[in-house]
MARBAFI-227994 format. One line per field, with one value per residue: residue number from 1; residue in three letters; chain; x, y negated, z of N, C-alpha, C, O in turn. Coordinates in steps of 0.001 Angstrom, whole numbers, plus 500000, padded with zeros to 6 digits. Layout:
N
n	[NUM/...]
res	[ALA/...]
chain	[A/...]
n.xx	[X/...]
n.yy	[Y/...]
n.zz	[Z/...]
ca.xx	[X/...]
ca.yy	[Y/...]
ca.zz	[Z/...]
c.xx	[X/...]
c.yy	[Y/...]
c.zz	[Z/...]
o.xx	[X/...]
o.yy	[Y/...]
o.zz	[Z/...]
END
This chain:
146
n	[1/2/3/4/5/6/7/8/9/10/11/12/13/14/15/16/17/18/19/20/21/22/23/24/25/26/27/28/29/30/31/32/33/34/35/36/37/38/39/40/41/42/43/44/45/46/47/48/49/50/51/52/53/54/55/56/57/58/59/60/61/62/63/64/65/66/67/68/69/70/71/72/73/74/75/76/77/78/79/80/81/82/83/84/85/86/87/88/89/90/91/92/93/94/95/96/97/98/99/100/101/102/103/104/105/106/107/108/109/110/111/112/113/114/115/116/117/118/119/120/121/122/123/124/125/126/127/128/129/130/131/132/133/134/135/136/137/138/139/140/141/142/143/144/145/146]
res	[MET/SER/LEU/ASP/GLY/THR/TYR/ASP/PRO/ASP/THR/VAL/VAL/ALA/LYS/ILE/LEU/ARG/GLY/GLU/ILE/PRO/SER/ALA/LYS/VAL/PHE/GLU/ASP/ALA/GLU/VAL/LEU/VAL/LEU/MET/ASP/ALA/PHE/PRO/GLN/ALA/ARG/GLY/HIS/MET/LEU/VAL/ILE/SER/LYS/THR/SER/LYS/ALA/ARG/ASN/LEU/LEU/GLU/ALA/GLU/THR/LYS/ALA/LEU/GLY/ARG/LEU/ILE/GLY/ALA/VAL/HIS/ARG/ALA/ALA/ARG/ALA/VAL/THR/ALA/ALA/LEU/LYS/PRO/ASP/GLY/LEU/VAL/VAL/THR/GLN/PHE/ASN/GLY/ALA/SER/ALA/GLY/GLN/THR/VAL/PHE/HIS/LEU/HIS/PHE/HIS/ILE/ILE/PRO/CYS/PHE/ASP/GLY/GLU/ALA/LEU/ALA/ARG/HIS/GLY/GLY/GLY/MET/ALA/GLU/PRO/GLY/ASP/LEU/LYS/LEU/LEU/ALA/GLU/GLN/ILE/ALA/SER/HIS/TYR/LEU/ALA/ALA]
chain	[A/A/A/A/A/A/A/A/A/A/A/A/A/A/A/A/A/A/A/A/A/A/A/A/A/A/A/A/A/A/A/A/A/A/A/A/A/A/A/A/A/A/A/A/A/A/A/A/A/A/A/A/A/A/A/A/A/A/A/A/A/A/A/A/A/A/A/A/A/A/A/A/A/A/A/A/A/A/A/A/A/A/A/A/A/A/A/A/A/A/A/A/A/A/A/A/A/A/A/A/A/A/A/A/A/A/A/A/A/A/A/A/A/A/A/A/A/A/A/A/A/A/A/A/A/A/A/A/A/A/A/A/A/A/A/A/A/A/A/A/A/A/A/A/A/A]
n.xx	[481616/482665/484939/485818/485926/486926/489846/489787/491083/491234/491807/491879/494445/495656/495584/497166/499926/500257/500814/499407/497616/499141/501155/502035/505904/507482/509158/510134/510606/511272/508934/507161/505111/505851/504440/502139/499434/496802/494385/495044/494700/495872/499267/501965/500551/501359/500510/501330/501932/501998/503211/503144/501422/498376/496390/493482/492968/494284/493920/494381/496571/499965/502243/505074/504987/503709/505402/507224/506020/505309/508094/508378/506644/508210/510607/508950/507413/509823/511298/508667/509548/511434/511482/509241/508732/506688/503906/503246/501756/500091/499137/497947/495632/492438/489874/487816/484716/482837/484885/485504/487002/488505/489902/490659/492425/495781/497028/499390/498504/500327/500300/500747/500980/500199/500117/497452/496131/494085/492745/491966/488833/488151/489069/488514/489541/490543/494086/496783/498864/501793/502209/502235/504033/506509/506961/506887/509505/510593/510546/511002/514125/514669/514218/515617/517927/516803]
n.yy	[508264/511431/513820/515709/517024/515433/514707/510312/509797/506905/504616/502253/502059/503882/503004/500331/502197/503178/500642/499295/496963/494686/494442/493061/494140/495360/497990/500505/503760/506823/508264/506708/503922/501168/498116/494837/494075/493085/492344/491116/491661/490346/488122/489623/492220/495253/498009/501133/503838/507011/508266/510334/512311/513467/513984/512311/511895/511433/514839/516353/516125/517134/518718/517950/515772/514284/513791/512367/510457/509213/509099/506722/504910/504106/503079/500837/499585/498492/497174/494948/494235/492558/491660/489701/488863/489929/489236/492400/495124/496982/500098/501931/504259/505531/507531/508789/507889/507068/506564/504079/504346/502549/502956/505980/507440/508570/506692/504841/501018/498450/496307/493461/492025/488418/486813/484987/484957/486038/488840/489262/490323/494216/494134/492070/488386/487619/487510/484871/485682/484366/483820/486211/487527/485930/486822/489973/489525/488898/490054/492554/493016/493718/495651/498071/497924/499078]
n.zz	[497982/498518/500621/499570/495793/492660/491017/489744/487007/485942/488496/490408/491463/489478/487438/487768/488142/485682/484136/483525/484896/486361/489207/492797/492793/495947/496142/494234/493185/491489/492531/494503/495030/496537/496846/497334/497897/496263/497579/500447/504127/505279/505551/504378/503958/502377/500489/499723/497772/496220/493228/492164/492913/493002/494731/495923/498840/502344/502571/500518/500369/498677/500719/499923/499157/500270/502709/501243/501140/503128/504587/502959/503814/506090/505673/504035/506582/508178/506951/506134/508982/509391/507526/508407/510253/511989/514647/515406/513895/511308/510275/508631/506563/504740/504239/502202/501988/503853/505122/505354/502241/499419/497103/495715/496410/496554/499475/502066/503727/505000/507687/508465/511100/512845/516220/516784/514398/512569/511164/507558/506106/504711/501590/500446/499956/496640/495947/495372/492700/492341/494751/495730/494761/495489/498316/497968/496459/498695/500744/499945/499820/501733/502209/500890/503316/505152]
ca.xx	[482801/482798/486287/485976/485836/487972/490911/489488/492799/490950/491272/492455/496224/496832/496382/499134/501244/500907/500692/497768/497240/500531/501611/503740/506609/508400/510069/509932/511392/510381/507954/506604/505832/505124/503093/501712/497626/496259/493013/495397/494700/497267/500307/502690/500139/501081/500103/503029/501145/501988/503365/503705/500094/496792/495362/491993/492736/495438/493790/494188/498141/500866/503684/506463/504702/503124/506613/508311/505325/505649/509475/508576/505922/508626/511132/508450/506717/510793/510997/508484/508626/512725/511294/508493/509027/504920/503923/502181/501464/498529/498909/496467/495716/491313/489781/486936/483723/482236/485908/486075/488217/487174/490702/490284/494366/496697/497969/499033/498642/501332/499551/502023/499851/500766/499790/496638/495492/492366/493025/490487/487991/489062/488804/488020/489842/492063/495892/497427/499683/502860/502565/502785/506163/506697/506444/507682/510841/511473/510645/512463/515139/515025/513339/516840/519114/515281]
ca.yy	[509408/512041/513820/516733/516109/514940/512508/510049/508634/505826/504064/501251/502519/504654/501655/499727/502947/502952/499753/498928/496453/493935/494078/492260/495748/495307/498857/501732/505052/508842/509448/505730/502305/500111/497048/494513/494232/491656/491724/490863/490965/489619/487746/490744/493571/496228/499712/502431/504500/508118/508555/512282/513263/513913/513298/511189/510819/512647/516085/516921/516024/517766/518704/517348/514269/512841/513654/511116/508868/508897/507877/504752/503812/503843/501888/499125/498779/497897/496133/493717/493591/492364/489982/488006/488599/490169/490462/493476/495871/498336/501023/502918/505149/505847/508689/509096/506324/506960/506060/502637/504414/502023/503576/507209/507866/508529/505123/504171/499675/497975/495526/493037/491243/487048/486246/483928/484923/487169/489786/488800/491452/494978/494162/490542/488220/487791/486502/484193/486616/483845/484302/488169/487862/485623/487893/491043/489820/488610/491821/493822/492387/494006/497240/499174/498382/499389]
ca.zz	[496815/500098/501301/498097/494720/491270/490994/488820/486379/485824/489631/490087/491275/488492/486242/487958/487708/483944/483398/482626/485456/487425/490465/492803/493096/496367/495465/493207/492733/490719/493598/495555/494316/497439/496370/497514/497871/495854/498053/501866/505249/506170/505135/504279/503041/501048/499634/499686/496822/495491/491644/491853/493272/492009/496286/496237/499719/502895/503409/499493/499889/499290/502349/499590/498123/501882/503346/500599/500960/505409/504200/502676/505082/507867/504875/503873/507611/508945/505946/505993/510027/509228/506478/508129/512106/512435/516117/515519/512454/511107/509013/508184/505537/504804/503943/502518/502530/505064/506589/504284/501431/497959/496154/495314/495016/498168/499825/502894/503912/505980/507458/509431/512290/513414/516912/516887/512961/512211/510006/506552/506112/503439/500103/500881/498407/496177/496760/494336/491915/492308/496772/496442/493915/496334/499231/497233/496741/500094/501781/498995/499715/503381/502624/500646/504565/506524]
c.xx	[483120/484240/487232/485338/487210/488656/489654/491593/491937/490251/492450/493926/496844/496802/497301/499988/500632/500605/500343/497395/499061/500048/502565/504855/507495/509681/509025/510694/510294/508971/506988/506514/505083/505896/502831/500790/497771/495315/494129/494482/494939/498175/501456/502220/500423/500910/501523/502242/502196/502206/503358/502318/498994/495846/494489/492006/494420/495263/494070/495595/498517/501916/504578/505736/504393/504443/507784/507534/505377/506933/509226/507275/506453/509203/510005/508063/508428/511264/510545/508709/510565/511968/510561/507771/507402/505312/503242/502177/500284/499388/498140/496356/493851/491085/488120/485262/483502/483365/486465/487430/487268/488169/490629/491564/495162/496979/497570/498360/498875/500489/499717/500708/500147/499567/498129/496224/494832/492945/491703/490293/488489/488674/488440/488721/490916/493101/496768/498988/501189/503197/502901/504130/506534/507465/507103/509218/511900/511496/511352/514203/515552/514803/514709/517894/517901/515597]
c.yy	[510280/512857/515146/515747/515727/514127/511712/509355/507326/504703/502452/501093/503306/503406/500640/501126/502946/501520/497937/497092/495756/493993/493391/493613/495254/497304/499755/502961/506074/509013/508612/504531/502514/498670/495670/494841/493315/491579/491414/491126/490060/489400/488986/492229/493801/497392/500593/503349/506140/508278/509720/513081/512888/513445/511491/510593/511829/514081/516928/516562/517111/517662/517510/515737/513184/512882/512086/510070/508252/508171/506464/504029/503689/503279/500639/498383/498296/496625/494392/493580/492613/491030/488485/487927/489197/489788/491447/494138/497019/498932/502264/503562/505816/507108/509764/507363/505576/506579/504840/503111/503397/502493/504796/507773/507485/507560/505223/501978/499586/496923/494316/491751/489918/487144/485031/483594/486219/488159/489797/490103/492322/494461/493434/489364/487838/487179/485958/485045/484950/483799/484935/488261/487030/486036/489319/490471/489426/489651/492830/493933/492759/495839/498617/499257/498779/500544]
c.zz	[498948/499772/500324/497211/493776/491609/489882/488500/486180/487114/489910/490574/490215/487224/486108/487685/486017/483422/483229/483390/486316/488565/490894/493652/494434/496580/494449/492879/491999/491263/494321/494881/495465/496534/497165/497594/497285/496362/500286/502856/506013/505358/505016/503450/502229/501429/500112/498892/496996/494045/491723/491916/492661/493761/495794/497650/500881/502640/502057/499325/499645/500051/501749/499482/499407/502138/502473/501024/501928/505391/504194/503173/505672/507162/504907/505043/507870/508322/506131/508180/509924/509051/507697/509596/512531/514160/516154/513871/512675/510043/509324/506620/505289/503778/503886/502522/502890/505729/506092/503501/500011/497108/496220/495076/496474/498298/500976/503015/505601/506005/508749/510389/513072/515112/516375/514930/513219/510695/508921/506688/504822/502652/499757/500080/498012/496487/495246/493757/492719/494095/496685/495562/494998/497949/498997/496849/498502/500955/500938/499551/501315/503248/502035/502248/505459/506234]
o.xx	[483539/484743/488421/484743/488356/488451/488782/492562/492725/489147/493525/494598/498046/497664/497940/500852/501310/500161/500597/497019/499929/498916/503567/504669/508455/510774/507846/511577/509064/508062/506024/507448/504194/506955/503836/500698/498712/494725/493426/493321/494515/498264/501815/502872/500181/501120/502477/501554/503032/501128/503909/502044/498856/494857/494773/491511/495278/496302/494047/496003/497930/502545/504885/506305/504631/504954/508609/507998/505470/507107/509558/506962/505910/508773/510128/508123/508311/511525/511164/507940/510602/511802/510860/506785/506991/506376/502438/502596/499809/500113/497947/497079/493862/491805/487566/485184/483576/483197/487634/488558/486079/487664/490409/491921/495126/497345/496435/497635/498375/499938/498997/499875/500422/498393/498255/496088/495110/493393/490605/491076/489086/487519/487859/488149/491980/493067/497217/500040/501123/504339/503986/505074/507149/508416/507842/510119/513000/512375/512120/515070/516473/515122/514793/518536/518155/515013]
o.yy	[509832/512592/515462/514674/515759/513103/512375/508904/506477/504159/502018/500140/503452/503055/500170/500974/502122/501357/496746/496164/496531/493724/493024/493974/494599/497416/499720/502785/506106/509652/509185/504035/503335/498346/495515/496057/492554/490607/491674/490842/489342/490151/489193/493003/493179/497811/500340/503908/506239/508474/510116/514103/511981/512714/510323/509512/512561/514718/518150/516637/518116/516606/516491/514711/511987/511825/511282/508959/507025/507060/505500/502856/503019/502147/499659/497155/497090/495521/493332/492779/491839/490002/487305/487307/488735/489926/491469/493543/497621/498394/503178/503206/506935/507527/510619/506245/504350/506217/504507/502681/503423/502627/504937/508381/506481/507040/505474/501741/500022/496465/494274/490926/490218/487504/484358/482513/487160/487912/490229/490928/491735/494108/493548/489473/487689/486274/486655/484965/484871/483750/485085/489023/487786/485448/489762/491283/489571/490004/493724/494806/492253/496811/499739/500281/498773/501493]
o.zz	[500015/498680/500272/497314/494226/492260/489320/489109/486597/487131/489496/490179/489993/486419/485167/486822/485404/482286/483051/482674/486717/488966/490281/494814/494028/497134/494098/492040/491958/490733/494828/494250/495693/495997/497859/497427/497513/495891/501262/502558/506918/504387/506175/502749/501195/502568/500848/499746/497894/493486/490696/491287/491840/493817/495533/497972/500388/502467/502209/498166/500044/500113/502367/499854/499568/501767/502907/501280/501972/505891/504883/502969/506551/507386/505642/505094/507650/508800/506217/508711/510881/509708/507881/509995/513595/514763/517086/512879/513638/509206/510126/505690/505802/502872/504576/503032/502816/506893/506288/503746/499694/495993/497423/494067/497186/497244/501380/502049/506638/505004/509747/510015/514234/515030/515351/514357/513961/509575/509273/507158/503920/502892/498679/498995/498612/497322/494335/494391/493946/494552/497248/495772/495751/498463/499875/497058/499036/501742/501292/499564/501957/503933/502535/502483/506663/506757]
END
């Protein structure tokens, strides 16, 4: 998909937001959902998703929705850092298939990095749902304080 196009209401993110696909939620309010990535590149890999925007990427995002989203990214990054004590942190957001975007709904990735542990490939193997739930609970306990 290019940078231009029409929002698809049947993306995996849209289905998660409608409750059609289960997820390990870290935080949710009326505008934002923070959840564990089901295909993590590292332990603690989270997604921060806009619940209000129909933007497919950053270029289509409404300023207000983007502001709320980046605030949630900041809090989620602080929460995962407090919970898991990573040695580093990747915050990324893809725009267009040529840039690596595979899900065309505005979202950010927060990926903890640990010395001596290589990141898995983007969209690689699926994690165990029970493991994701435990990580979500651990990170969530730090989210509101972040």
